N, C-alpha and C positions, 0 to 999 in steps of 0.2 A: 297859694303861694303869695308872698309879698310882692307888689307890683316892682318895686325896686330891685328885688333878688332876682326876679324874672329878667328885667332889663339887663342888668348886669351879666347875668348868665348867657343871654342871647348875644352879647357883645355890642349892645347898642348904647349910643350917647343919648342924652335926653332929646336933642334935636332929632336925631334919626327916629327915636320911638314916637316923637310928635308927628312926623311925617307918616309913619306906619299907621299911627293910631288916629289919624284925621284930626289932630288938635291943632289948635291955632298957633301955640309956641312951646317951648321947651319948659319955660316956667310953668305952664298949665299942668305938663306931665309931672313936673316936680311937686306941685301942690295936691295932684291927686295921690302920688306916692306917699307924701307925708300925712295925708289926711286932712289937709287945710281946705280942701274944696271937694264936694260930692261929685262923682263922677255922674253925667248923664247916661241914658240907657244906651246912646250910640257909641259911647266910649267903653261902657261896660261891655257891649258886644264885640267891639273891635278888640279890646284886650283878649277876650276869650279866643276870638279867631286867630288873632296873632301868637298867643301863647299855647295853642292847642289845648284849651281848656285849663291851663294851669293857674291863671289867674280869673278869679271869679268876682262876680259883682259883691259878694260878701267880702272878699279880700279889699275890694277898693274901698267900699262905703262904710267900714268900721271905724268907730272913732278910736284913734290911738290914745292910750292913757296920757302920753306926755302933753297932750293938748287939754286935758281936763283939769280944771283949776278947782283946788279943793275949797276955795272961799267963795265959789259960785260968781265970781267976777267974769265979766266978759262973756263970749259966746264960744262954746266948743263947737268944732266942726260937725256938721249935719251928717 
């Protein structure tokens, strides 16, 4: 399940999710949700725990197509 989909389904704001996931800020969670930042193992485990396994490491760390550039300029999310 997409991380943002789970968060919204759980009725959590970005700030509330950050607190539950032991993240430093709401913007950090936002970047994980958009695939702009790779989630460390501690966050992957927290998502799994908080979502009862609905959000997996694969869900968190795949590169969304919207961040891939056809011209190869810039960096895609890792």
